[in-house]
C-alpha positions in Angstrom: 82.7 64.7 97.1 84.5 67.5 99.5 88.0 67.7 100.3 89.3 70.4 102.4 93.0 71.3 102.4 95.6 73.7 104.3 97.5 75.8 101.6 100.5 78.2 102.9 101.2 80.7 100.3 100.7 84.5 99.3 97.8 86.1 98.2 98.3 87.1 93.8 98.5 91.3 93.8 98.9 92.8 90.7 102.7 93.3 91.6 103.0 89.6 91.9 100.1 89.1 89.1 103.2 91.0 86.5 105.9 89.2 87.5 103.2 85.5 87.4 102.7 86.8 83.7 106.1 88.6 82.3 108.6 85.3 83.7 110.4 82.8 81.7 109.5 81.0 80.2 111.0 77.8 81.6 109.7 79.1 85.0 106.6 78.7 83.9 106.8 75.2 85.5 106.8 76.5 89.0 103.5 77.7 89.2 101.6 76.5 86.1 101.9 72.4 86.2 99.7 70.2 89.2 102.9 69.0 89.8 102.9 69.5 94.6 106.6 70.0 94.7 106.0 73.2 93.0 103.6 75.8 93.6 99.8 75.8 92.1 97.0 78.8 92.1 93.8 78.4 94.5 90.6 80.7 94.6 90.1 81.2 98.1 87.2 83.3 98.8 87.3 84.8 96.1 90.7 85.6 96.1 93.4 84.2 94.4 97.0 82.7 96.2 100.0 81.6 95.0 101.2 78.7 97.4 101.3 75.0 98.5 99.0 72.0 100.2 100.0 71.2 103.7 100.9 67.6 103.8 98.5 66.3 106.8 100.2 66.9 111.0 103.0 68.2 109.4 104.9 70.3 112.2 106.4 74.4 112.5 110.2 72.6 111.2 108.1 71.5 107.7 105.8 74.6 107.9 108.9 76.8 108.3 110.3 74.7 104.8 107.1 75.3 103.1 107.8 78.8 103.9 111.3 78.8 102.3 110.3 77.4 99.6 107.9 79.9 98.4 109.8 82.8 98.5 112.7 80.0 96.8 110.4 80.6 94.0 109.3 83.5 94.3 112.3 84.6 94.2 113.0 82.8 91.3 109.9 83.1 88.4 109.8 86.9 89.7 113.5 88.1 90.6 112.5 91.9 91.5 109.4 91.9 94.1 110.3 91.7 97.5 108.4 89.1 98.8 108.5 88.9 103.5 107.7 85.8 105.2 104.7 88.4 107.1 102.6 88.0 103.0 103.5 84.1 103.7 100.2 82.5 105.0 97.9 79.3 106.2 94.3 79.5 104.4 91.6 76.9 104.4 90.3 75.5 101.0 87.9 73.4 100.4 86.9 71.9 97.2 83.5 70.5 96.2 82.6 68.3 93.5 
């Protein structure tokens, strides 16, 4: 079975990884659960991406909401990290299994 998704997210760099590793335990639910309301970690082409699956047929307003949501959650779990909107990208994700 092959599943394909679009993911809106940010590449996990060393600074973001450090923030994820040291965030408050209460905030770990924002990226360690499989709840689609929160962020998830995806392995795409050998890179780790922190992001959200895009609903099929999402329009531009919805994508902008995803960007705001991603920035908001990352600011909460990594307050010292300054994330620009240009760092948030759309990725193709294929799950074979």
